[in-house]
N, C-alpha and C positions, 0 to 999 in steps of 0.2 A: 188359190191353190190350183196347181196344174191338174188337168183332167183329160181323159181320152174317151171319145164316143166310139164304141165298136158297132159298126153297121153290119148286121147279118144279111147278106144279099138275097137270101131266099125267104126273108121275112117281109116286112112292109117295103113299099117303094120309097116312102119318105119317113123321116123320123117323126115321132109324136111332137105336138106343138111345144111342150115343155122343154124338149131337147133341141128343137130346130133353131131357136134363137142363139144359144151358146155355140152351137156347131157352126152356123152360118156367120156368126159374128167373130169367129176365130178364137173364142175363149177356150173351146174344147178342141183338141186335136182329133182328127178323124182317123179311123182304121176300118178296114173292110175285111170281112171273112166270107168265103163262099160256102155258107152253111145256113141252116135255119135258126130259129130263135134260141135253141139250146146248144150252142157250140161246145160247151164243156162236156157234153155227152157224145155228140157226133164227131167232133174233131178236137179232143182235149188238148192236144199240143199247140194248136193255133192260138186259142185265147191265152195260154200260158206264155207263148212267144210275144204276143202283143203286150201283155203286162210287163214282161221283162224289158222289152224295148222302150216302153213308156217310162218305166222307172229309171232306166239308164239315161234317158234324154233329160230328165229333170235334174 
């Protein structure tokens, strides 16, 4: 099943171990947002854009 990992740049430097494998192995497509851990509150249009683009790519 296709998946996208959304990295919030103001959060952690590296993804948690459970996420790092699929992202680094290419199973999950990466996306980056210049926000903290809760982008749906700080920049609600950006996560919506990422979801739309991810859905269109599949």
